[in-house]
C-alpha positions in Angstrom: 36.4 79.2 -74.9 34.4 82.3 -73.5 35.4 85.7 -75.3 34.6 89.2 -74.3 32.7 91.2 -76.6 35.2 93.6 -77.1 37.6 90.7 -78.1 35.4 89.1 -80.2 34.4 92.1 -82.4 37.9 93.6 -83.1 39.4 90.2 -84.0 36.5 88.9 -86.2 33.9 91.4 -87.2 36.0 94.7 -88.2 34.2 94.9 -91.5 35.3 97.7 -93.5 36.4 99.8 -90.7 39.4 101.4 -92.4 37.8 102.4 -95.2 34.6 104.1 -93.9 34.1 107.5 -91.9 33.5 107.0 -88.1 30.4 108.5 -86.4 31.3 111.4 -84.6 29.0 110.8 -81.1 30.2 108.6 -79.1 28.1 105.5 -79.0 28.3 103.9 -75.7 29.2 105.8 -72.4 31.3 103.0 -71.3 34.0 102.9 -74.3 35.5 106.3 -74.2 37.3 107.8 -77.2 40.6 106.8 -76.2 39.6 102.8 -75.7 41.7 100.9 -78.0 38.4 99.5 -79.6 36.5 102.6 -79.9 36.9 102.9 -83.9 35.6 99.2 -84.4 32.9 99.5 -81.8 31.7 102.9 -83.0 31.9 101.5 -86.7 29.9 98.5 -86.1 27.2 100.4 -84.0 26.8 102.8 -87.0 26.5 99.7 -89.5 24.0 98.4 -87.3 25.8 95.1 -86.6 26.0 95.6 -82.7 23.7 97.4 -80.2 23.9 98.3 -76.7 22.0 98.2 -73.6 19.0 100.6 -72.7 21.2 102.6 -70.4 23.8 103.4 -73.3 26.3 101.1 -72.5 28.2 98.4 -74.4 29.5 96.0 -71.2 32.3 94.9 -73.6 33.9 93.0 -70.8 31.4 90.5 -70.4 31.2 87.0 -72.1 29.1 86.5 -74.8 27.1 83.1 -76.1 27.3 81.5 -79.3 23.8 82.9 -80.2 24.7 86.4 -79.4 27.9 85.9 -81.8 25.8 84.3 -84.2 23.3 87.4 -84.4 26.2 89.6 -85.0 27.4 87.4 -87.6 23.9 87.6 -89.4 24.2 91.5 -89.2 27.6 91.6 -90.8 26.5 89.2 -93.6 23.5 91.5 -94.5 26.3 94.2 -95.5 27.9 94.3 -98.8 31.6 93.0 -98.4 34.2 92.2 -100.3 37.7 90.5 -100.5 39.2 89.6 -97.0 36.2 91.2 -95.2 33.8 88.9 -97.1 36.1 86.1 -97.0 36.2 86.6 -93.0 32.5 86.9 -92.5 31.9 83.9 -94.6 34.3 82.0 -92.3 32.6 83.0 -89.1 29.3 82.2 -90.8 30.4 78.7 -91.6 31.5 78.5 -87.8 28.2 79.7 -86.4 25.9 77.9 -89.0 24.0 75.9 -86.7 22.7 78.9 -84.7 22.2 81.0 -87.7 20.1 78.2 -89.0 18.3 78.0 -85.5 17.7 82.0 -85.8 16.0 81.6 -89.1 19.0 83.6 -91.2 19.2 82.7 -94.4 22.5 81.9 -95.8 22.5 81.5 -99.6 25.9 83.1 -99.9 27.4 81.3 -97.4 26.2 78.3 -98.8 27.5 78.9 -102.3 30.9 79.8 -100.9 31.4 77.2 -98.2 30.2 74.3 -100.3 32.1 75.2 -103.8 32.3 71.6 -104.8 28.9 69.5 -105.1 28.9 65.8 -105.7 26.2 63.7 -107.5 26.3 60.3 -108.4 24.6 56.9 -108.8 25.3 53.1 -108.5 23.6 51.1 -111.2 23.2 47.5 -112.1 22.1 46.6 -115.8 21.0 43.2 -117.3 20.8 42.6 -121.1 19.6 39.4 -122.8 19.9 39.6 -126.7 18.6 36.7 -128.7 19.5 36.2 -132.6 17.2 34.0 -134.6 19.5 32.2 -137.0 22.7 33.2 -135.4 25.0 30.3 -135.3 26.3 29.2 -132.0 29.7 30.9 -131.1 31.4 27.6 -129.7 30.1 24.1 -129.1 28.8 24.9 -125.8 27.2 28.2 -126.3 24.0 29.2 -128.2 22.6 32.2 -130.2 21.8 34.0 -126.7 23.8 36.1 -124.8 23.6 37.7 -121.3 25.5 40.7 -119.8 25.6 41.7 -116.4 27.1 45.2 -115.7 27.8 47.5 -112.9 28.5 51.0 -112.9 29.6 53.5 -110.1 29.4 57.0 -111.3 30.8 60.2 -109.5 29.8 63.7 -111.2 31.4 66.5 -109.2 30.5 70.4 -109.9 33.1 72.9 -108.7 32.1 76.8 -108.7 34.6 79.1 -110.1 32.8 82.2 -109.8 29.1 83.2 -110.1 29.1 82.3 -113.9 31.5 79.6 -114.2 31.8 76.1 -113.1 34.1 73.1 -113.8 32.3 69.5 -114.1 33.3 66.1 -114.6 32.0 62.5 -115.0 34.3 59.6 -113.5 32.9 56.1 -114.1 34.1 52.9 -112.6 32.6 50.0 -114.8 32.6 46.3 -114.3 31.2 43.6 -116.8 30.4 40.8 -114.4 29.7 38.5 -117.2 33.2 37.5 -116.9 32.5 35.8 -113.5 30.1 33.4 -115.2 32.4 32.4 -117.8 33.6 29.0 -117.4 36.5 29.4 -120.5 39.4 30.3 -118.6 41.1 31.3 -122.4 38.4 33.8 -123.2 38.0 35.2 -119.5 39.5 38.6 -118.9 39.3 41.7 -116.5 36.7 43.8 -117.9 36.6 46.5 -115.0 37.7 49.8 -115.7 38.0 53.3 -114.3 37.9 56.3 -116.6 37.3 60.0 -116.9 34.4 60.3 -119.3 34.0 63.9 -119.3 35.5 67.1 -118.0 34.2 70.7 -119.0 34.3 74.2 -118.1 30.9 75.8 -118.2 30.1 79.7 -118.5 26.6 80.5 -117.8 25.3 83.9 -118.7 22.0 85.7 -119.4 21.8 84.8 -122.7 24.3 82.3 -123.9 26.2 79.2 -122.3 29.7 78.4 -123.3 31.3 74.8 -122.8 35.2 73.7 -123.2 36.4 70.5 -122.7 34.6 67.2 -123.2 31.0 67.1 -122.6 28.0 65.4 -124.1 26.5 66.2 -127.6 23.1 67.9 -127.6 22.2 67.7 -131.2 19.8 65.1 -132.3 21.7 62.9 -129.5 19.0 60.4 -128.8 19.0 59.3 -132.6 22.7 60.1 -134.1 25.2 60.0 -131.1 25.3 61.0 -127.5 28.7 60.2 -126.9 31.1 63.5 -125.6 33.2 65.0 -127.7 36.2 67.2 -127.0 35.9 70.7 -128.1 34.0 73.7 -127.6 30.1 74.5 -127.5 28.0 77.5 -127.2 24.0 77.8 -126.8 22.6 81.0 -126.9 19.0 82.6 -127.3 16.0 83.2 -125.5 13.6 81.2 -123.2 12.0 79.4 -126.0 14.2 79.1 -128.9 17.7 78.2 -128.5 20.8 77.5 -131.0 23.7 75.5 -130.4 27.1 75.5 -132.0 29.6 72.6 -131.5 33.1 72.0 -132.8 35.8 69.6 -131.8 36.9 65.9 -132.1 35.0 62.7 -131.4 36.5 59.5 -130.9 34.4 57.4 -128.9 32.0 54.3 -130.0 30.9 55.4 -133.3 29.7 53.0 -135.9 32.8 53.5 -138.1 35.5 53.1 -135.1 37.0 56.1 -136.3 38.5 59.2 -134.8 36.9 62.2 -136.3 36.8 66.1 -136.7 33.2 67.1 -135.6 30.9 70.2 -136.0 27.4 70.7 -135.6 24.7 73.4 -135.5 21.2 72.8 -134.1 18.0 75.0 -133.3 15.6 73.9 -130.5 12.2 75.3 -129.9 10.5 74.3 -126.5 7.1 76.0 -125.2 4.6 74.6 -122.6 3.3 72.0 -124.8 5.4 72.0 -128.4 8.8 71.2 -129.0 10.6 71.1 -132.1 14.5 70.8 -133.4 16.6 70.8 -136.4 20.2 70.4 -137.1 23.1 69.3 -139.2 26.3 67.5 -137.9 29.4 66.8 -140.1 32.2 64.0 -139.2 35.3 64.0 -140.9 37.2 60.5 -140.4 41.1 60.4 -139.6 41.6 56.6 -140.7 38.4 55.0 -142.5 40.4 53.2 -145.1 42.7 51.6 -142.5 39.9 50.6 -140.4 37.6 49.2 -142.7 39.9 47.8 -145.3 38.1 50.2 -147.8 39.5 53.2 -149.6 36.9 55.7 -148.9 33.3 56.4 -148.5 31.9 56.8 -152.1 35.3 58.9 -152.7 35.0 60.9 -149.4 35.9 60.3 -145.9 33.2 62.3 -144.0 29.5 62.0 -143.3 26.9 64.6 -143.0 23.8 64.0 -141.3 20.5 66.2 -141.2 18.1 65.8 -138.7 14.5 67.3 -137.7 12.0 66.5 -134.8 9.2 67.5 -133.0 7.2 66.7 -129.7 3.9 67.5 -128.2 2.6 67.2 -124.6 -1.3 66.9 -124.5 -1.6 67.0 -120.7 0.5 66.3 -117.6 0.4 62.4 -118.7 0.4 61.9 -122.6 3.3 63.1 -124.9 4.3 62.0 -128.6 7.7 62.6 -130.2 9.2 62.0 -133.5 12.8 62.4 -135.1 14.0 61.7 -138.7 17.7 62.1 -139.7 19.5 61.3 -143.0 23.1 61.0 -144.3 24.5 62.5 -147.5 25.7 59.1 -148.3 24.4 56.9 -151.3 26.7 54.3 -151.6 30.0 53.0 -149.8 32.7 51.5 -152.2 30.4 51.3 -154.8 27.6 49.5 -152.7 24.3 51.2 -152.4 23.5 52.1 -148.9 19.9 53.4 -149.4 18.6 51.3 -146.6 21.2 52.7 -144.1 21.3 56.2 -144.7 18.2 56.9 -142.9 17.0 56.9 -139.6 14.0 57.8 -137.4 12.3 57.3 -134.0 8.8 57.9 -133.0 6.8 57.0 -129.8 4.3 58.1 -127.1 4.9 58.1 -123.3 2.6 58.2 -120.5 3.3 59.9 -117.2 7.1 59.7 -115.9 9.0 58.1 -113.1 10.5 61.2 -111.0 13.5 60.0 -108.6 12.8 62.1 -106.0 9.1 61.0 -105.9 8.5 57.6 -104.3 5.7 55.4 -106.4 5.9 57.5 -109.3 6.4 55.7 -112.8 6.3 55.8 -116.5 5.9 53.9 -119.5 6.5 54.5 -123.2 6.3 52.5 -126.5 8.2 53.7 -129.7 9.5 52.4 -133.3 13.0 52.7 -134.2 14.6 52.6 -137.5 18.6 53.1 -137.4 20.4 53.1 -140.1 24.4 52.8 -139.4 25.2 55.7 -141.7 23.2 58.1 -139.7 22.8 56.5 -136.3 26.3 56.5 -135.3 26.0 55.6 -131.6 22.1 56.4 -130.5 20.8 56.4 -126.9 18.3 53.5 -127.1 18.9 50.4 -125.2 16.9 47.7 -127.0 17.2 48.9 -130.5 20.9 49.3 -131.4 22.4 50.8 -134.6 21.9 48.8 -137.7 18.7 47.5 -136.5 14.8 48.2 -136.9 12.0 47.4 -134.2 9.5 48.1 -131.7 10.5 49.4 -128.2 8.5 49.1 -125.1 9.6 50.3 -121.6 8.5 51.0 -118.4 10.2 53.1 -115.3 9.2 52.8 -111.6 10.3 54.6 -108.3 9.8 52.2 -105.4 11.9 54.2 -102.9 12.9 57.6 -103.0 16.3 58.0 -105.4 15.9 54.4 -106.5 14.8 53.8 -110.3 14.0 50.6 -111.7 13.2 49.9 -115.4 12.4 47.3 -117.7 12.5 47.6 -121.4 11.8 45.0 -124.4 12.8 45.5 -127.9 12.0 42.9 -130.9 12.5 43.2 -134.9 15.0 42.8 -137.4 18.7 43.7 -138.7 18.3 46.1 -141.6 20.8 44.7 -143.7 19.9 41.2 -143.6 16.3 41.3 -142.1 17.9 38.8 -139.2 15.1 38.8 -136.3 16.2 39.5 -132.7 14.9 40.5 -129.5 16.4 42.0 -126.5 15.3 42.3 -122.7 16.5 45.1 -120.6 16.8 45.5 -117.1 18.2 48.3 -114.8 18.2 49.3 -111.0 19.7 53.0 -110.3 20.7 54.0 -107.0 21.1 57.9 -107.0 22.7 60.3 -104.8 
C-alpha cells in the first residue's frame, strides 16, 4: 500500500528526535512550524536522513516508492542508534533488504541481528569392514569379518546472545543400517537414536574465550579422547600462543566404561609453519571396581596422562605431525601394563580436501600405537584404542560441499599381537 512521505517518516523513522535539539531554521517552505510533523521532519533533515527538492520544498503529501524508502532507511542505518530506535531501524532494514542490496548498501549490522540463529549440519554415510585373523566365528553362520553401515544426520545451530556470547549445540540422529541386513531376528534391534550431543555457551573476548556446558575436548584430543565433557573451559593468550584449562565430568565412551571427574591443562603454539603442543589430563573414575571386577588401578582410581606434540608444514602441500602421550600407571591389579601405558601417532599429509572447492583432495599416511591406558577414546577411524598399525587415507571433493574419503588400516592388537585390517569409507553432504 502507498504511503505519503510524511506518514512514512513519522511512523517509522523518527530516530532519536525526542532527545536531540532541533535545528532552529525551517528546513522546508512547505512544512511550517505549526505542522504536526515539523519536529520529525526537521530532525531527520538535520541528520541527513532526508533531503528536499531544489526549490526548498519537501512535498510530504506525495506517495513514495520502495526505493525512496530504502534510501532513507540506509541513511538511518548509518546513524548510531540504540534500544527501541535501533530495533525499529533493523526491522525496517529487514523489510527493505532487497532494495537495500540493489542499492549496494552493506547491511552487516542488519544481517547479524536479523539472522540471530545460524544452522550448519551434514548428512553422512559410513561403511566399515573389520577383519581379525584368528578370531573365531561368532556363530555357525558368521565369520571373523564384520561389516557396518551407519547413517548420521547432524544439526549444529549457533544462536547469538550479544556481540560476545553465542549458544551452540549439536544434535545427532543416528541409524545403524547393519540391523536391516541381520537375518537373525533374535539379535536384531532398533539401533536408531536421536541425541543432543553437545550444548554450550561461548564468550569470545579479545584475549580469551570461555565455554560452559557440554563441549568438545581440545587438549591432545586426537590421541587421548575427543568425546565432549560437561563443565567449563577457558582458552587465553595471543595470536600464536594459547593456553587451555578444562574442568568437568566425562561420561562418554572411554575405555574404562566409567564416568569420571576430569580436568586438563594444555599449551598450544601455532605459527605459520611450526606448531607445538603440550598437556596434562587427569581422570578420577567413579565406579572402576564395579565395572571391571577389579578393586582398583594399582591401588588408585584415577589416571593422569601427559602429552606432547609438534607439526611442521614445509609448503602448501606437505606437512608432518607427531604426538606422544604416556599414562602414570605401571600396573593394573598387579598385572604390568607397560605396553598399554604409552600412545603415539605420527604421519605425513599431502594437500587437503576443501569442502567448498570442487576437485580438491588430500592424502595421508601415518602410524598409530594406541595403548588403552592412554588412548581412552581417540579420533582415528581405522586404528582403534588397544591396537597398533599403519593408516592410509585419502579425501576427495567431487562436488562442492560433498566430501568422500577412504581409509585403510592394518596392524596388530597390542595385548596379544592378533593381526587385523580395517577398510573405512565415508561420504558427507555438508550444508
